[in-house]
N, CA and C atoms as a LAMMPS dump frame, in Angstrom:
ITEM: TIMESTEP
0
ITEM: NUMBER OF ATOMS
534
ITEM: BOX BOUNDS ff ff ff
-5.0000000000000000e+02 5.0000000000000000e+02
-5.0000000000000000e+02 5.0000000000000000e+02
-5.0000000000000000e+02 5.0000000000000000e+02
ITEM: ATOMS id mol type element x y z
1 1 1 N -394.2 173.072 236.509
2 1 2 C -394.429 171.667 236.23
3 1 3 C -395.857 171.525 235.69
4 2 1 N -396.001 170.884 234.537
5 2 2 C -397.344 170.705 233.995
6 2 3 C -398.057 169.549 234.708
7 3 1 N -399.348 169.432 234.459
8 3 2 C -400.159 168.431 235.18
9 3 3 C -399.695 167.008 234.925
10 4 1 N -399.304 166.698 233.692
11 4 2 C -398.837 165.338 233.395
12 4 3 C -397.563 165.021 234.157
13 5 1 N -396.637 165.996 234.213
14 5 2 C -395.398 165.795 234.964
15 5 3 C -395.683 165.626 236.452
16 6 1 N -396.614 166.435 236.973
17 6 2 C -396.982 166.318 238.382
18 6 3 C -397.532 164.925 238.675
19 7 1 N -398.476 164.478 237.871
20 7 2 C -399.077 163.152 238.105
21 7 3 C -398.035 162.049 238
22 8 1 N -397.111 162.172 237.055
23 8 2 C -396.06 161.159 236.911
24 8 3 C -395.133 161.167 238.131
25 9 1 N -394.797 162.353 238.612
26 9 2 C -393.953 162.475 239.811
27 9 3 C -394.656 161.86 241.02
28 10 1 N -395.926 162.18 241.195
29 10 2 C -396.691 161.622 242.318
30 10 3 C -396.816 160.112 242.21
31 11 1 N -397.075 159.614 240.998
32 11 2 C -397.205 158.165 240.801
33 11 3 C -395.894 157.454 241.129
34 12 1 N -394.784 157.977 240.629
35 12 2 C -393.477 157.358 240.882
36 12 3 C -393.163 157.335 242.378
37 13 1 N -393.456 158.443 243.067
38 13 2 C -393.213 158.501 244.515
39 13 3 C -394.125 157.515 245.238
40 14 1 N -395.385 157.455 244.82
41 14 2 C -396.373 156.537 245.407
42 14 3 C -395.885 155.094 245.28
43 15 1 N -395.383 154.73 244.108
44 15 2 C -394.917 153.361 243.881
45 15 3 C -393.621 153.064 244.621
46 16 1 N -392.759 154.038 244.732
47 16 2 C -391.476 153.848 245.419
48 16 3 C -391.652 153.673 246.925
49 17 1 N -392.639 154.337 247.494
50 17 2 C -392.817 154.351 248.952
51 17 3 C -394.139 153.709 249.356
52 18 1 N -394.371 152.499 248.898
53 18 2 C -395.625 151.795 249.18
54 18 3 C -395.909 151.601 250.66
55 19 1 N -394.862 151.561 251.484
56 19 2 C -395.064 151.38 252.93
57 19 3 C -395.827 152.547 253.563
58 20 1 N -395.878 153.685 252.886
59 20 2 C -396.575 154.853 253.44
60 20 3 C -398.094 154.753 253.295
61 21 1 N -398.561 153.895 252.405
62 21 2 C -399.995 153.877 252.086
63 21 3 C -400.469 152.478 251.693
64 22 1 N -400.176 151.524 252.526
65 22 2 C -400.592 150.144 252.244
66 22 3 C -402.102 150.072 252.08
67 23 1 N -402.538 149.331 251.074
68 23 2 C -403.958 149.151 250.834
69 23 3 C -404.591 150.227 249.977
70 24 1 N -403.821 151.243 249.586
71 24 2 C -404.335 152.309 248.727
72 24 3 C -403.857 152.03 247.305
73 25 1 N -404.745 152.15 246.354
74 25 2 C -404.449 151.867 244.958
75 25 3 C -404.236 153.173 244.189
76 26 1 N -403.189 153.222 243.339
77 26 2 C -402.908 154.427 242.574
78 26 3 C -404.095 154.832 241.703
79 27 1 N -404.815 153.862 241.159
80 27 2 C -405.965 154.193 240.3
81 27 3 C -406.983 155.043 241.069
82 28 1 N -407.193 154.746 242.344
83 28 2 C -408.108 155.542 243.169
84 28 3 C -407.549 156.948 243.384
85 29 1 N -406.257 157.029 243.68
86 29 2 C -405.617 158.336 243.869
87 29 3 C -405.759 159.162 242.59
88 30 1 N -405.433 158.558 241.46
89 30 2 C -405.489 159.257 240.174
90 30 3 C -406.911 159.737 239.88
91 31 1 N -407.901 158.896 240.112
92 31 2 C -409.295 159.282 239.864
93 31 3 C -409.711 160.458 240.743
94 32 1 N -409.312 160.442 241.999
95 32 2 C -409.646 161.554 242.904
96 32 3 C -408.98 162.85 242.45
97 33 1 N -407.739 162.747 242.005
98 33 2 C -407.035 163.943 241.531
99 33 3 C -407.645 164.467 240.236
100 34 1 N -408.057 163.562 239.353
101 34 2 C -408.723 163.988 238.116
102 34 3 C -410.012 164.74 238.406
103 35 1 N -410.699 164.353 239.469
104 35 2 C -411.988 164.966 239.811
105 35 3 C -411.847 166.25 240.619
106 36 1 N -410.62 166.639 240.965
107 36 2 C -410.447 167.764 241.875
108 36 3 C -409.293 168.677 241.443
109 37 1 N -409.551 169.579 240.501
110 37 2 C -408.484 170.49 240.039
111 37 3 C -407.861 171.33 241.149
112 38 1 N -408.67 171.752 242.146
113 38 2 C -408.105 172.58 243.225
114 38 3 C -407.139 171.775 244.09
115 39 1 N -407.37 170.484 244.237
116 39 2 C -406.449 169.637 245.011
117 39 3 C -405.162 169.403 244.209
118 40 1 N -405.281 169.235 242.895
119 40 2 C -404.088 169.094 242.045
120 40 3 C -403.242 170.362 242.124
121 41 1 N -403.903 171.521 242.129
122 41 2 C -403.161 172.784 242.233
123 41 3 C -402.407 172.85 243.554
124 42 1 N -403.07 172.458 244.636
125 42 2 C -402.415 172.478 245.95
126 42 3 C -401.233 171.502 245.978
127 43 1 N -401.406 170.317 245.402
128 43 2 C -400.295 169.36 245.343
129 43 3 C -399.145 169.894 244.493
130 44 1 N -399.48 170.587 243.407
131 44 2 C -398.439 171.194 242.578
132 44 3 C -397.649 172.224 243.382
133 45 1 N -398.343 173.001 244.22
134 45 2 C -397.669 173.986 245.066
135 45 3 C -396.821 173.299 246.138
136 46 1 N -397.33 172.21 246.693
137 46 2 C -396.536 171.45 247.663
138 46 3 C -395.249 170.961 247.002
139 47 1 N -395.375 170.46 245.788
140 47 2 C -394.209 169.959 245.052
141 47 3 C -393.264 171.099 244.698
142 48 1 N -393.808 172.198 244.193
143 48 2 C -392.991 173.345 243.775
144 48 3 C -392.153 173.9 244.923
145 49 1 N -392.697 173.881 246.126
146 49 2 C -391.988 174.435 247.284
147 49 3 C -391.115 173.401 247.994
148 50 1 N -390.976 172.214 247.401
149 50 2 C -390.032 171.221 247.926
150 50 3 C -390.597 170.209 248.889
151 51 1 N -391.912 170.082 248.974
152 51 2 C -392.506 169.195 249.967
153 51 3 C -392.509 167.714 249.64
154 52 1 N -392.404 167.357 248.36
155 52 2 C -392.456 165.952 247.958
156 52 3 C -393.674 165.247 248.551
157 53 1 N -394.886 165.731 248.242
158 53 2 C -396.093 165.142 248.843
159 53 3 C -396.321 163.689 248.423
160 54 1 N -396.88 162.928 249.355
161 54 2 C -397.227 161.53 249.092
162 54 3 C -398.428 161.179 249.961
163 55 1 N -399.155 160.157 249.547
164 55 2 C -400.282 159.658 250.338
165 55 3 C -399.711 158.957 251.564
166 56 1 N -400.213 159.316 252.741
167 56 2 C -399.722 158.69 253.971
168 56 3 C -400.812 157.967 254.745
169 57 1 N -402.085 158.18 254.375
170 57 2 C -403.151 157.457 255.072
171 57 3 C -404.479 157.657 254.354
172 58 1 N -405.439 156.887 254.797
173 58 2 C -406.818 157.018 254.35
174 58 3 C -407.621 157.38 255.578
175 59 1 N -408.341 158.492 255.509
176 59 2 C -409.131 158.96 256.643
177 59 3 C -410.506 158.3 256.601
178 60 1 N -410.716 157.315 257.467
179 60 2 C -411.991 156.588 257.502
180 60 3 C -413.158 157.49 257.881
181 61 1 N -412.899 158.53 258.672
182 61 2 C -413.97 159.415 259.13
183 61 3 C -414.646 160.16 257.984
184 62 1 N -413.854 160.616 257.021
185 62 2 C -414.46 161.373 255.922
186 62 3 C -414.165 160.778 254.545
187 63 1 N -413.513 159.634 254.506
188 63 2 C -413.269 158.947 253.241
189 63 3 C -412.255 159.605 252.34
190 64 1 N -411.367 160.419 252.886
191 64 2 C -410.383 161.103 252.045
192 64 3 C -409 160.47 252.177
193 65 1 N -408.237 160.618 251.112
194 65 2 C -406.827 160.263 251.144
195 65 3 C -406.076 161.447 251.74
196 66 1 N -405.075 161.176 252.54
197 66 2 C -404.302 162.231 253.184
198 66 3 C -402.903 162.264 252.583
199 67 1 N -402.569 163.41 251.985
200 67 2 C -401.218 163.672 251.494
201 67 3 C -400.492 164.496 252.541
202 68 1 N -399.205 164.194 252.753
203 68 2 C -398.343 165.017 253.6
204 68 3 C -397.032 165.241 252.871
205 69 1 N -396.348 166.307 253.249
206 69 2 C -395.002 166.546 252.736
207 69 3 C -394.081 165.457 253.271
208 70 1 N -393.397 164.774 252.375
209 70 2 C -392.508 163.686 252.776
210 70 3 C -391.05 163.957 252.408
211 71 1 N -390.697 165.208 252.175
212 71 2 C -389.295 165.55 251.927
213 71 3 C -388.499 165.226 253.187
214 72 1 N -387.252 164.834 253
215 72 2 C -386.425 164.448 254.151
216 72 3 C -386.333 165.572 255.176
217 73 1 N -386.186 166.798 254.709
218 73 2 C -386.097 167.956 255.59
219 73 3 C -387.291 168.874 255.333
220 74 1 N -387.534 169.792 256.226
221 74 2 C -388.635 170.74 256.074
222 74 3 C -388.524 171.382 254.688
223 75 1 N -389.615 171.481 253.938
224 75 2 C -389.536 171.946 252.555
225 75 3 C -388.76 173.255 252.392
226 76 1 N -387.778 173.219 251.513
227 76 2 C -386.861 174.347 251.339
228 76 3 C -387.582 175.629 250.918
229 77 1 N -388.657 175.519 250.166
230 77 2 C -389.383 176.697 249.72
231 77 3 C -390.35 177.246 250.741
232 78 1 N -390.319 176.694 251.952
233 78 2 C -391.23 177.143 253.014
234 78 3 C -390.489 177.324 254.331
235 79 1 N -389.31 177.855 254.283
236 79 2 C -388.52 178.094 255.499
237 79 3 C -388.37 179.592 255.748
238 80 1 N -387.779 179.906 256.892
239 80 2 C -387.555 181.303 257.307
240 80 3 C -388.863 182.059 257.416
241 81 1 N -389.841 181.43 258.042
242 81 2 C -391.17 182.013 258.23
243 81 3 C -391.491 182.063 259.715
244 82 1 N -392.119 183.142 260.151
245 82 2 C -392.643 183.145 261.511
246 82 3 C -393.942 182.332 261.504
247 83 1 N -394.626 182.24 262.631
248 83 2 C -395.755 181.322 262.734
249 83 3 C -397.02 181.81 262.015
250 84 1 N -397.491 183.021 262.309
251 84 2 C -398.763 183.476 261.744
252 84 3 C -398.728 184.983 261.468
253 85 1 N -399.846 185.509 260.955
254 85 2 C -399.925 186.924 260.581
255 85 3 C -399.714 187.843 261.784
256 86 1 N -400.249 187.471 262.917
257 86 2 C -400.074 188.286 264.126
258 86 3 C -398.592 188.38 264.491
259 87 1 N -397.893 187.253 264.395
260 87 2 C -396.46 187.249 264.692
261 87 3 C -395.702 188.092 263.674
262 88 1 N -396.074 187.989 262.414
263 88 2 C -395.427 188.767 261.362
264 88 3 C -395.628 190.265 261.601
265 89 1 N -396.845 190.652 261.959
266 89 2 C -397.144 192.064 262.219
267 89 3 C -396.385 192.599 263.428
268 90 1 N -396.077 191.721 264.378
269 90 2 C -395.397 192.17 265.597
270 90 3 C -393.905 192.425 265.382
271 91 1 N -393.351 191.926 264.286
272 91 2 C -391.927 192.134 264.005
273 91 3 C -391.724 193.561 263.524
274 92 1 N -390.887 194.303 264.196
275 92 2 C -390.61 195.676 263.8
276 92 3 C -389.392 195.739 262.872
277 93 1 N -388.456 194.834 263.049
278 93 2 C -387.242 194.798 262.233
279 93 3 C -387.029 193.38 261.724
280 94 1 N -386.327 193.261 260.62
281 94 2 C -385.956 191.955 260.055
282 94 3 C -387.144 191.022 259.886
283 95 1 N -388.191 191.543 259.29
284 95 2 C -389.392 190.729 259.078
285 95 3 C -389.115 189.626 258.066
286 96 1 N -389.619 188.417 258.325
287 96 2 C -389.533 187.377 257.301
288 96 3 C -390.491 187.712 256.16
289 97 1 N -390.375 186.999 255.066
290 97 2 C -391.205 187.279 253.892
291 97 3 C -392.666 186.906 254.115
292 98 1 N -392.924 185.966 255.01
293 98 2 C -394.293 185.469 255.169
294 98 3 C -394.38 184.724 256.5
295 99 1 N -395.581 184.207 256.763
296 99 2 C -395.786 183.356 257.939
297 99 3 C -396.181 181.956 257.478
298 100 1 N -395.956 180.976 258.324
299 100 2 C -396.297 179.588 257.994
300 100 3 C -397.798 179.425 257.772
301 101 1 N -398.607 179.964 258.67
302 101 2 C -400.064 179.836 258.541
303 101 3 C -400.554 180.55 257.283
304 102 1 N -400.036 181.727 257.02
305 102 2 C -400.446 182.486 255.846
306 102 3 C -400.063 181.806 254.542
307 103 1 N -398.837 181.301 254.46
308 103 2 C -398.404 180.627 253.245
309 103 3 C -399.174 179.326 253.039
310 104 1 N -399.413 178.6 254.115
311 104 2 C -400.193 177.356 253.996
312 104 3 C -401.571 177.657 253.407
313 105 1 N -402.213 178.702 253.88
314 105 2 C -403.531 179.074 253.368
315 105 3 C -403.451 179.423 251.878
316 106 1 N -402.422 180.154 251.486
317 106 2 C -402.256 180.496 250.072
318 106 3 C -402.049 179.256 249.209
319 107 1 N -401.342 178.257 249.746
320 107 2 C -401.078 177.03 248.997
321 107 3 C -402.283 176.089 248.989
322 108 1 N -403.246 176.332 249.891
323 108 2 C -404.419 175.465 249.972
324 108 3 C -404.208 174.229 250.816
325 109 1 N -403.273 174.324 251.775
326 109 2 C -402.957 173.193 252.649
327 109 3 C -403.03 173.651 254.101
328 110 1 N -402.84 172.726 255.026
329 110 2 C -402.816 173.079 256.439
330 110 3 C -401.549 172.549 257.092
331 111 1 N -401.123 173.182 258.174
332 111 2 C -399.989 172.688 258.938
333 111 3 C -400.38 171.39 259.627
334 112 1 N -399.39 170.533 259.847
335 112 2 C -399.632 169.294 260.576
336 112 3 C -399.901 169.583 262.041
337 113 1 N -400.702 168.737 262.652
338 113 2 C -400.849 168.747 264.107
339 113 3 C -399.696 167.943 264.692
340 114 1 N -399.555 167.967 265.989
341 114 2 C -398.52 167.144 266.621
342 114 3 C -398.757 165.668 266.32
343 115 1 N -399.99 165.207 266.427
344 115 2 C -400.299 163.789 266.164
345 115 3 C -399.98 163.42 264.717
346 116 1 N -400.303 164.289 263.784
347 116 2 C -400 164.017 262.375
348 116 3 C -398.496 163.991 262.138
349 117 1 N -397.776 164.903 262.761
350 117 2 C -396.326 164.928 262.636
351 117 3 C -395.728 163.634 263.185
352 118 1 N -396.217 163.193 264.323
353 118 2 C -395.71 161.938 264.903
354 118 3 C -396.039 160.748 264.001
355 119 1 N -397.223 160.763 263.373
356 119 2 C -397.558 159.693 262.423
357 119 3 C -396.575 159.693 261.254
358 120 1 N -396.303 160.872 260.707
359 120 2 C -395.353 160.964 259.605
360 120 3 C -394.016 160.349 259.994
361 121 1 N -393.576 160.602 261.213
362 121 2 C -392.277 160.094 261.659
363 121 3 C -392.253 158.568 261.794
364 122 1 N -393.416 157.926 261.817
365 122 2 C -393.427 156.448 261.824
366 122 3 C -393.157 155.894 260.428
367 123 1 N -393.218 156.752 259.417
368 123 2 C -393.053 156.322 258.029
369 123 3 C -391.648 156.566 257.487
370 124 1 N -390.805 157.178 258.279
371 124 2 C -389.437 157.48 257.859
372 124 3 C -388.749 158.376 258.864
373 125 1 N -387.594 158.872 258.466
374 125 2 C -386.824 159.787 259.325
375 125 3 C -386.862 161.166 258.67
376 126 1 N -387.58 162.082 259.281
377 126 2 C -387.794 163.409 258.717
378 126 3 C -387.288 164.477 259.684
379 127 1 N -386.851 165.596 259.143
380 127 2 C -386.394 166.745 259.934
381 127 3 C -385.265 166.377 260.905
382 128 1 N -384.243 165.705 260.391
383 128 2 C -383.087 165.394 261.238
384 128 3 C -382.093 166.554 261.291
385 129 1 N -382.252 167.519 260.373
386 129 2 C -381.384 168.702 260.348
387 129 3 C -382.183 169.997 260.386
388 130 1 N -383.486 169.907 260.187
389 130 2 C -384.355 171.078 260.167
390 130 3 C -385.457 170.886 261.198
391 131 1 N -386.37 171.829 261.261
392 131 2 C -387.535 171.7 262.135
393 131 3 C -388.743 172.256 261.394
394 132 1 N -389.941 171.918 261.888
395 132 2 C -391.172 172.318 261.215
396 132 3 C -392.194 172.837 262.222
397 133 1 N -392.741 174.034 261.929
398 133 2 C -393.854 174.545 262.717
399 133 3 C -395.009 173.556 262.628
400 134 1 N -395.77 173.404 263.716
401 134 2 C -396.985 172.594 263.718
402 134 3 C -398.135 173.452 264.25
403 135 1 N -399.359 172.972 264.054
404 135 2 C -400.509 173.703 264.587
405 135 3 C -400.344 173.859 266.089
406 136 1 N -400.581 175.058 266.561
407 136 2 C -400.381 175.391 267.971
408 136 3 C -401.719 175.601 268.657
409 137 1 N -401.918 174.983 269.822
410 137 2 C -403.174 175.199 270.553
411 137 3 C -403.384 176.681 270.862
412 138 1 N -404.635 177.141 270.782
413 138 2 C -404.928 178.564 271.015
414 138 3 C -404.396 179.096 272.342
415 139 1 N -404.437 178.297 273.393
416 139 2 C -403.978 178.781 274.698
417 139 3 C -402.49 179.144 274.663
418 140 1 N -401.699 178.372 273.955
419 140 2 C -400.268 178.671 273.826
420 140 3 C -400.075 179.891 272.928
421 141 1 N -400.807 179.912 271.825
422 141 2 C -400.666 181.028 270.877
423 141 3 C -401.075 182.349 271.509
424 142 1 N -402.117 182.346 272.348
425 142 2 C -402.574 183.576 273.007
426 142 3 C -401.513 184.153 273.931
427 143 1 N -400.63 183.305 274.392
428 143 2 C -399.546 183.768 275.26
429 143 3 C -398.29 184.139 274.48
430 144 1 N -398.376 184.095 273.144
431 144 2 C -397.254 184.519 272.306
432 144 3 C -396.384 183.399 271.784
433 145 1 N -396.691 182.163 272.139
434 145 2 C -395.854 181.049 271.72
435 145 3 C -396.386 180.305 270.518
436 146 1 N -395.555 179.429 269.991
437 146 2 C -395.933 178.53 268.902
438 146 3 C -395.065 177.274 269.034
439 147 1 N -395.566 176.176 268.476
440 147 2 C -394.88 174.885 268.6
441 147 3 C -394.223 174.477 267.285
442 148 1 N -393.12 173.761 267.416
443 148 2 C -392.463 173.156 266.261
444 148 3 C -391.896 171.818 266.678
445 149 1 N -391.589 170.986 265.684
446 149 2 C -391.08 169.634 265.937
447 149 3 C -389.845 169.376 265.091
448 150 1 N -389.085 168.382 265.525
449 150 2 C -388.006 167.833 264.721
450 150 3 C -387.678 166.438 265.238
451 151 1 N -386.715 165.814 264.593
452 151 2 C -386.263 164.484 265.008
453 151 3 C -384.762 164.563 265.286
454 152 1 N -384.398 164.284 266.512
455 152 2 C -383.001 164.253 266.914
456 152 3 C -382.8 163.042 267.82
457 153 1 N -381.626 162.472 267.781
458 153 2 C -381.289 161.33 268.634
459 153 3 C -382.314 160.209 268.496
460 154 1 N -382.846 160.061 267.285
461 154 2 C -383.856 159.051 266.951
462 154 3 C -385.136 159.203 267.766
463 155 1 N -385.429 160.411 268.198
464 155 2 C -386.67 160.714 268.917
465 155 3 C -387.322 161.947 268.287
466 156 1 N -388.64 162.012 268.37
467 156 2 C -389.384 163.177 267.893
468 156 3 C -389.592 164.11 269.079
469 157 1 N -389.21 165.358 268.9
470 157 2 C -389.322 166.347 269.954
471 157 3 C -390.308 167.432 269.55
472 158 1 N -391.049 167.934 270.519
473 158 2 C -391.923 169.09 270.351
474 158 3 C -391.331 170.192 271.214
475 159 1 N -391.161 171.361 270.608
476 159 2 C -390.572 172.498 271.302
477 159 3 C -391.502 173.698 271.19
478 160 1 N -391.125 174.75 271.885
479 160 2 C -391.861 176.017 271.803
480 160 3 C -390.883 177.13 271.464
481 161 1 N -391.417 178.172 270.896
482 161 2 C -390.645 179.364 270.578
483 161 3 C -391.616 180.531 270.51
484 162 1 N -391.118 181.737 270.54
485 162 2 C -391.988 182.869 270.28
486 162 3 C -392.5 182.766 268.846
487 163 1 N -393.776 183.012 268.636
488 163 2 C -394.376 182.866 267.311
489 163 3 C -393.745 183.793 266.278
490 164 1 N -393.149 184.889 266.721
491 164 2 C -392.536 185.84 265.805
492 164 3 C -391.143 185.413 265.355
493 165 1 N -390.589 184.358 265.953
494 165 2 C -389.247 183.926 265.578
495 165 3 C -389.262 183.216 264.227
496 166 1 N -388.121 183.228 263.574
497 166 2 C -387.972 182.473 262.331
498 166 3 C -386.508 182.13 262.152
499 167 1 N -386.263 181.009 261.506
500 167 2 C -384.911 180.495 261.335
501 167 3 C -384.783 179.882 259.948
502 168 1 N -383.597 179.935 259.393
503 168 2 C -383.351 179.401 258.056
504 168 3 C -383.632 177.902 257.974
505 169 1 N -383.517 177.205 259.084
506 169 2 C -383.721 175.759 259.083
507 169 3 C -385.107 175.349 259.59
508 170 1 N -386.011 176.322 259.775
509 170 2 C -387.372 175.979 260.217
510 170 3 C -388.377 176.392 259.164
511 171 1 N -389.207 175.435 258.798
512 171 2 C -390.281 175.691 257.846
513 171 3 C -391.566 175.083 258.37
514 172 1 N -392.34 174.525 257.46
515 172 2 C -393.534 173.791 257.882
516 172 3 C -393.853 172.715 256.866
517 173 1 N -394.491 171.682 257.353
518 173 2 C -394.961 170.574 256.52
519 173 3 C -396.463 170.704 256.382
520 174 1 N -396.95 170.405 255.194
521 174 2 C -398.371 170.543 254.932
522 174 3 C -399.099 169.237 254.808
523 175 1 N -400.416 169.355 254.913
524 175 2 C -401.338 168.228 254.777
525 175 3 C -402.459 168.657 253.835
526 176 1 N -402.876 167.703 252.992
527 176 2 C -403.97 167.945 252.059
528 176 3 C -404.844 166.696 252.021
529 177 1 N -406.141 166.885 252.179
530 177 2 C -407.105 165.779 252.076
531 177 3 C -407.721 165.806 250.679
532 178 1 N -407.725 164.633 250.038
533 178 2 C -408.282 164.523 248.69
534 178 3 C -409.361 163.446 248.678
C-alpha cells in the first residue's frame, strides 16, 4: 500500500468511527503523520497485518495521539505467536514463526496493557471470536506465564497461559503514539 492509499484509508476510518476520537481533528492527525515517516511506516505495518489502526485517544501527559488496532478480531497477520523470545526459544517442537513481543518490536509498535485493552473495548466489540496477548507484568512472566484478553458474554476477560503457547485464534493488538 502506498502512502497516499494509507492516508486515505486512515482518513476514511477516522471519519467513519468518530466516536473513537471525539475532539480530535483529522488535519492534526495528518500533520503529525506528515512530520513522522517512522510512525507512518509503523501504521502501514499495522494495516498490512490486518490491524485496522485508528486514533482512540489523545494522551494529555505527552501530547500524543494514540492509535490502536481496531479490527473486529485480533489482527489476522499477527496470530499463532507465542508471547516473547524466551518463550519461543523454550519451544523444542512445533515452534511458531515468531513471538508477539518480537513482532511488535519489528513493526515499531507495542502490545496493549490490560487498561488499554479495556479502554479499546469501550469503543466497540472486539475479540469476540479471537484473543489477544497483552503486556504481562514481570512477576507473572518470570514464573513462565503470560496474559491475554478477549470479549465473551459481553464481558472483557483476562486470562493466563504459558508464554510458550500459541493458538491460531490468538494474536496481539498494537498501540502507536504519534
